[in-house]
C-alpha positions as a LaTeX table, in Angstrom:
\begin{tabular}{lrrr}
\hline
Residue & $x$ (\AA) & $y$ (\AA) & $z$ (\AA) \\
\hline
Met1 & $-17.73$ & 39.11 & 27.54 \\
Arg2 & $-14.28$ & 40.61 & 27.28 \\
Asn3 & $-12.91$ & 37.96 & 29.67 \\
Val4 & $-14.39$ & 35.16 & 27.55 \\
Leu5 & $-12.75$ & 36.60 & 24.43 \\
Leu6 & $-9.40$ & 36.90 & 26.21 \\
Met7 & $-9.68$ & 33.33 & 27.49 \\
Cys8 & $-10.41$ & 32.05 & 23.95 \\
Leu9 & $-7.41$ & 33.91 & 22.56 \\
Phe10 & $-5.21$ & 32.54 & 25.36 \\
Leu11 & $-6.33$ & 28.96 & 24.74 \\
Thr12 & $-5.81$ & 29.31 & 20.99 \\
Gly13 & $-2.27$ & 30.53 & 21.62 \\
Cys14 & $-1.57$ & 27.56 & 23.89 \\
Ala15 & $-2.82$ & 24.97 & 21.42 \\
Thr16 & $-0.10$ & 22.84 & 19.92 \\
Gln17 & 0.38 & 23.14 & 16.20 \\
Met18 & 0.44 & 20.01 & 14.09 \\
Val19 & 3.75 & 19.58 & 12.29 \\
Thr20 & 3.31 & 20.21 & 8.56 \\
Pro21 & 3.05 & 17.29 & 6.12 \\
Glu22 & 6.21 & 18.53 & 4.38 \\
Lys23 & 8.24 & 18.47 & 7.60 \\
Arg24 & 6.83 & 15.09 & 8.65 \\
Thr25 & 7.74 & 13.66 & 5.24 \\
His26 & 11.23 & 15.16 & 5.29 \\
Asp27 & 11.79 & 13.95 & 8.86 \\
Phe28 & 10.58 & 10.47 & 7.96 \\
Tyr29 & 12.82 & 10.12 & 4.91 \\
Thr30 & 15.83 & 11.53 & 6.77 \\
Phe31 & 15.32 & 8.94 & 9.52 \\
Tyr32 & 14.33 & 6.11 & 7.18 \\
Leu33 & 17.16 & 6.48 & 4.69 \\
Met34 & 19.75 & 6.57 & 7.47 \\
Ala35 & 18.20 & 3.49 & 9.11 \\
Phe36 & 17.98 & 1.80 & 5.69 \\
Val37 & 21.69 & 2.29 & 4.92 \\
Thr38 & 22.94 & 1.40 & 8.42 \\
Asp39 & 20.72 & $-1.67$ & 8.96 \\
Ser40 & 19.84 & $-0.29$ & 12.40 \\
Lys41 & 16.49 & $-2.13$ & 12.50 \\
Glu42 & 14.77 & 1.15 & 13.46 \\
Asp43 & 13.04 & 0.87 & 10.08 \\
Asp44 & 11.44 & $-2.49$ & 10.96 \\
Leu45 & 7.72 & $-2.29$ & 10.29 \\
Asp46 & 6.84 & $-2.85$ & 13.95 \\
Ser47 & 9.25 & $-0.25$ & 15.36 \\
Leu48 & 8.03 & 2.76 & 17.33 \\
Lys49 & 9.52 & 5.14 & 14.77 \\
Met50 & 7.66 & 3.50 & 11.91 \\
Arg51 & 4.40 & 3.58 & 13.87 \\
Asp52 & 4.99 & 7.28 & 14.47 \\
Tyr53 & 5.36 & 8.11 & 10.77 \\
Ile54 & 3.29 & 5.49 & 8.89 \\
Ala55 & $-0.49$ & 4.96 & 8.96 \\
Gln56 & $-1.53$ & 1.84 & 10.86 \\
Asp57 & $-3.42$ & 0.29 & 7.92 \\
Thr58 & $-0.38$ & 0.69 & 5.68 \\
Leu59 & 1.92 & $-0.92$ & 8.27 \\
Ser60 & $-0.53$ & $-3.80$ & 8.76 \\
Arg61 & $-0.75$ & $-4.46$ & 5.04 \\
Leu62 & 3.03 & $-4.32$ & 4.59 \\
Gln63 & 3.52 & $-6.73$ & 7.51 \\
Lys64 & 0.90 & $-9.11$ & 6.10 \\
Ile65 & 2.42 & $-9.07$ & 2.62 \\
Ser66 & 5.98 & $-9.42$ & 3.92 \\
Ser67 & 4.99 & $-12.50$ & 5.90 \\
Leu68 & 3.84 & $-14.33$ & 2.75 \\
Tyr69 & 6.27 & $-16.82$ & 1.29 \\
Glu70 & 7.27 & $-15.99$ & $-2.30$ \\
Gln71 & 4.95 & $-12.98$ & $-2.53$ \\
Glu72 & 5.33 & $-10.81$ & $-5.63$ \\
Ile73 & 3.32 & $-7.78$ & $-4.57$ \\
Ile74 & 6.30 & $-5.86$ & $-3.19$ \\
Gly75 & 9.37 & $-6.11$ & $-5.40$ \\
Ser76 & 11.44 & $-3.40$ & $-3.74$ \\
Asp77 & 11.40 & $-1.25$ & $-0.63$ \\
Tyr78 & 7.93 & 0.30 & $-0.40$ \\
Phe79 & 9.07 & 3.74 & 0.78 \\
Thr80 & 11.99 & 4.21 & $-1.64$ \\
Tyr81 & 11.16 & 1.91 & $-4.57$ \\
Thr82 & 14.81 & 0.81 & $-4.49$ \\
Gln83 & 16.66 & $-2.39$ & $-3.64$ \\
Asp84 & 19.39 & $-0.57$ & $-1.75$ \\
Tyr85 & 20.49 & 2.96 & $-0.98$ \\
Ala86 & 23.80 & 4.74 & $-0.38$ \\
Ala87 & 24.44 & 7.13 & 2.51 \\
Glu88 & 26.05 & 9.71 & 0.23 \\
Trp89 & 22.74 & 10.13 & $-1.62$ \\
Ile90 & 20.80 & 11.20 & 1.51 \\
Pro91 & 21.69 & 14.93 & 1.24 \\
Asp92 & 19.95 & 14.98 & $-2.17$ \\
Leu93 & 16.55 & 14.44 & $-0.49$ \\
Ser94 & 13.98 & 17.13 & $-1.28$ \\
Val95 & 10.29 & 17.46 & $-0.45$ \\
Ser96 & 7.84 & 19.74 & $-2.30$ \\
Asn97 & 5.05 & 21.81 & $-0.84$ \\
Ala98 & 1.99 & 19.72 & 0.00 \\
Ile99 & $-1.18$ & 19.96 & $-2.03$ \\
Asn100 & $-4.65$ & 18.88 & $-0.99$ \\
Tyr101 & $-5.65$ & 15.40 & $-2.06$ \\
Ala102 & $-8.91$ & 13.70 & $-1.07$ \\
Ser103 & $-9.03$ & 14.06 & 2.72 \\
Gly104 & $-5.29$ & 14.47 & 3.11 \\
Lys105 & $-2.19$ & 15.86 & 1.44 \\
Val106 & 0.29 & 14.74 & $-1.18$ \\
Val107 & 3.92 & 15.78 & $-1.53$ \\
Asn108 & 6.51 & 15.07 & $-4.18$ \\
Val109 & 9.72 & 13.59 & $-2.82$ \\
Gln110 & 12.95 & 13.44 & $-4.76$ \\
Leu111 & 15.58 & 10.95 & $-3.68$ \\
Gly112 & 19.12 & 11.12 & $-4.96$ \\
Val113 & 20.08 & 7.83 & $-6.60$ \\
Gly114 & 23.67 & 8.55 & $-7.62$ \\
Asn115 & 25.36 & 10.25 & $-10.56$ \\
Glu116 & 23.19 & 13.34 & $-9.94$ \\
Arg117 & 20.08 & 11.36 & $-10.87$ \\
Lys118 & 16.82 & 11.68 & $-8.92$ \\
Leu119 & 13.97 & 9.29 & $-8.24$ \\
Gln120 & 10.65 & 11.08 & $-7.88$ \\
Leu121 & 8.05 & 9.65 & $-5.51$ \\
Lys122 & 4.55 & 10.81 & $-4.70$ \\
Val123 & 3.85 & 10.47 & $-0.97$ \\
Tyr124 & 0.28 & 10.57 & 0.34 \\
Leu125 & $-0.47$ & 11.58 & 3.93 \\
Arg126 & $-3.52$ & 11.76 & 6.16 \\
Thr127 & $-4.00$ & 12.65 & 9.80 \\
Glu128 & $-4.00$ & 9.82 & 12.30 \\
Asp129 & $-3.51$ & 10.18 & 16.06 \\
Gly130 & $-3.18$ & 13.95 & 15.60 \\
Lys131 & $-0.21$ & 13.65 & 13.21 \\
Trp132 & 0.34 & 13.55 & 9.48 \\
Lys133 & 1.16 & 9.96 & 8.57 \\
Ile134 & 2.22 & 8.40 & 5.29 \\
Tyr135 & $-0.27$ & 5.91 & 3.90 \\
Arg136 & 0.73 & 5.49 & 0.25 \\
Val137 & 3.86 & 5.93 & $-1.87$ \\
Thr138 & 4.10 & 5.75 & $-5.67$ \\
Asp139 & 7.09 & 5.85 & $-8.02$ \\
Val140 & 6.44 & 8.76 & $-10.37$ \\
Ser141 & 9.75 & 8.36 & $-12.23$ \\
His142 & 8.77 & 4.91 & $-13.50$ \\
His143 & 4.96 & 5.32 & $-13.43$ \\
Phe144 & 4.72 & 2.43 & $-11.00$ \\
Glu145 & 2.91 & 1.55 & $-7.80$ \\
Gln146 & 3.25 & $-1.49$ & $-5.57$ \\
Tyr147 & $-0.37$ & $-2.45$ & $-5.00$ \\
Ile148 & $-0.45$ & $-3.09$ & $-1.27$ \\
Phe149 & $-4.11$ & $-2.06$ & $-1.19$ \\
Asp150 & $-5.20$ & $-4.69$ & $-3.74$ \\
Asp151 & $-7.07$ & $-7.21$ & $-1.57$ \\
Arg152 & $-7.46$ & $-9.65$ & $-4.48$ \\
Ala153 & $-3.70$ & $-9.70$ & $-5.12$ \\
Ile154 & $-3.06$ & $-10.28$ & $-1.41$ \\
Ala155 & $-5.62$ & $-13.11$ & $-1.30$ \\
Ala156 & $-4.04$ & $-14.70$ & $-4.38$ \\
Ala157 & $-0.58$ & $-14.44$ & $-2.80$ \\
Gln158 & $-1.94$ & $-16.06$ & 0.38 \\
Arg159 & $-3.42$ & $-18.94$ & $-1.63$ \\
Tyr160 & $-0.17$ & $-19.40$ & $-3.52$ \\
Ala161 & 1.91 & $-19.33$ & $-0.32$ \\
Ala162 & $-0.41$ & $-21.88$ & 1.30 \\
Gly163 & 0.01 & $-24.21$ & $-1.67$ \\
Ile164 & 3.81 & $-24.37$ & $-1.59$ \\
Thr165 & 6.20 & $-25.44$ & 1.10 \\
Ser166 & 8.84 & $-23.06$ & 2.36 \\
Pro167 & 12.47 & $-24.20$ & 2.49 \\
\hline
\end{tabular}
């Protein structure tokens, strides 16, 4: 019996720990903001890095929406709610402690946006492939969300895109 207990304790000690949602979020935004400002293409929706940090359903929806001609569902970058970003603002990134939300976690993220101003985002995470992955981002500062999960809006955008000719 004692050997079984020792073996269980040994195996528990060897188990890998999942990186916290706060660290995953901070790591993602550190990577993403740098890629965003340098146009490195590492932040392309089909990149390995993006697949590592972002839930598959979210990536699929963003790719689908982005492929639609003249879509109006996403009006700015989904992960920053900005049109552009400056490298000197990256050090102002901060991530709060995670709180439980539904079957996942939510963290508040503050992005520096110049002149000592901050943009507050709410970032939702869930586990996928043994990692915390981002599946939803909302703009708390402006009480706004880009509705990438609205299937009716996506269908309407598809119908609209099919009815017009691209340049």
